[in-house]
C-alpha positions as CSV (number, residue, x, y, z in Angstrom):
1,M,22.6,6.2,-1.3
2,E,25.1,2.7,-1.5
3,E,23.4,1.1,1.2
4,S,20.0,2.9,0.2
5,R,20.5,0.9,-3.3
6,K,21.2,-2.3,-2.5
7,M,18.1,-2.9,0.5
8,A,16.3,-1.2,-3.1
9,K,17.5,-4.2,-5.1
10,I,16.7,-6.8,-2.6
11,A,13.2,-5.6,-3.0
12,Y,13.2,-5.7,-6.4
13,D,14.3,-9.3,-5.9
14,A,12.0,-10.5,-4.0
15,L,8.9,-8.2,-6.1
16,D,9.9,-10.2,-9.1
17,E,11.2,-13.5,-6.9
18,K,6.7,-13.2,-6.6
19,K,5.9,-12.2,-9.8
20,A,5.1,-9.0,-8.9
21,E,3.7,-7.6,-12.5
22,D,6.1,-4.2,-13.8
23,I,8.1,-3.1,-11.3
24,K,9.7,0.6,-11.3
25,V,12.2,1.0,-9.3
26,I,12.9,4.9,-9.4
27,D,15.9,7.1,-8.1
28,I,14.3,10.0,-6.3
29,T,17.5,11.5,-4.4
30,G,16.9,14.8,-6.5
31,V,13.5,15.4,-6.4
32,T,13.2,15.1,-2.8
33,V,14.3,14.6,0.6
34,M,12.0,11.5,1.6
35,A,13.7,8.8,0.6
36,D,16.8,7.9,-2.2
37,Y,13.9,5.0,-3.8
38,F,10.3,4.4,-4.6
39,I,9.4,1.1,-6.0
40,I,6.4,0.6,-7.1
41,A,4.5,-2.5,-8.3
42,H,1.4,-3.9,-8.4
43,G,-0.1,-8.2,-8.0
44,N,-3.2,-9.9,-9.8
45,S,-5.4,-10.7,-6.5
46,D,-5.6,-9.4,-2.6
47,S,-3.7,-12.1,-2.0
48,Q,-0.8,-11.5,-4.3
49,V,-0.3,-8.6,-3.1
50,R,0.1,-9.5,0.9
51,A,2.3,-12.9,-0.9
52,L,4.9,-9.8,-2.2
53,V,4.6,-7.4,0.8
54,D,5.2,-10.4,2.9
55,N,8.0,-11.4,0.4
56,V,9.7,-8.4,0.8
57,Q,9.7,-7.7,4.3
58,E,11.3,-10.9,5.1
59,K,14.5,-10.2,2.7
60,L,14.4,-7.0,4.7
61,Y,14.7,-8.2,7.9
62,K,17.5,-11.3,6.9
63,A,19.2,-8.8,5.3
64,G,18.8,-6.8,8.8
65,Y,16.6,-3.5,7.5
66,E,14.0,-2.9,9.6
67,M,10.6,-1.2,8.3
68,K,9.6,1.8,10.3
69,Q,5.8,1.9,8.9
70,L,3.4,-0.6,7.0
71,E,0.4,0.9,5.7
72,G,-2.6,-0.3,3.9
73,Y,-1.9,-4.8,4.5
74,R,-5.6,-4.9,5.4
75,Q,-7.1,-3.9,2.7
76,G,-4.6,-5.3,0.1
77,S,-5.3,-2.6,-2.3
78,W,-2.3,-0.3,-2.1
79,I,0.5,-1.4,0.4
80,L,2.8,1.7,1.3
81,M,6.0,-0.6,3.5
82,D,8.2,2.8,4.7
83,F,12.3,1.7,5.2
84,N,13.3,5.3,5.6
85,D,15.6,5.6,2.3
86,V,13.3,3.4,0.3
87,I,9.5,3.8,0.0
88,I,7.6,0.8,-1.4
89,H,4.3,1.1,-3.3
90,I,1.9,-2.4,-3.5
91,F,-1.2,-1.7,-5.9
92,D,-3.7,-3.7,-7.2
93,K,-3.5,-3.4,-11.1
94,E,-6.8,-1.0,-9.8
95,N,-5.3,0.7,-8.0
96,R,-2.0,1.6,-9.3
97,L,-3.3,2.7,-12.5
98,F,-6.1,5.1,-10.9
99,Y,-3.2,6.5,-8.4
100,D,-0.9,6.5,-11.1
101,L,2.5,7.4,-9.5
102,E,5.6,6.8,-12.2
103,R,3.7,10.0,-13.7
104,I,3.4,11.7,-10.1
105,W,7.8,10.8,-9.3
106,K,8.0,11.2,-13.1
107,D,11.2,13.3,-12.5
108,G,13.0,10.7,-11.0
109,K,15.8,8.2,-12.9
110,E,14.5,5.1,-13.3
111,I,17.0,2.6,-12.3
112,D,16.9,-0.9,-14.0
113,F,17.8,-3.7,-11.9
114,E,16.9,-6.5,-14.8
């Protein structure tokens, strides 16, 4: 659990560094065995969304974490990054509002890294 929290913090900082909007870190350990944390954020354009993804991937890779799976990079409207215990969702603003993952995972506990 401590290792996944460290990963979540690195990802949070990488998103913040590239000016991601409304970054949410949700501890889902009490809700599912799928992962320990979901991170949800959005960018204001397809190019910013991809830049956010690239920065997260680079920072986590440099810290020794490999990504298991990446989905949606080409479209740039909803990109999912799976790092096993940490799953990162990066949206454009419109799709984030539409899918509203925060509502779906409201039983999780929001973590404040600020």
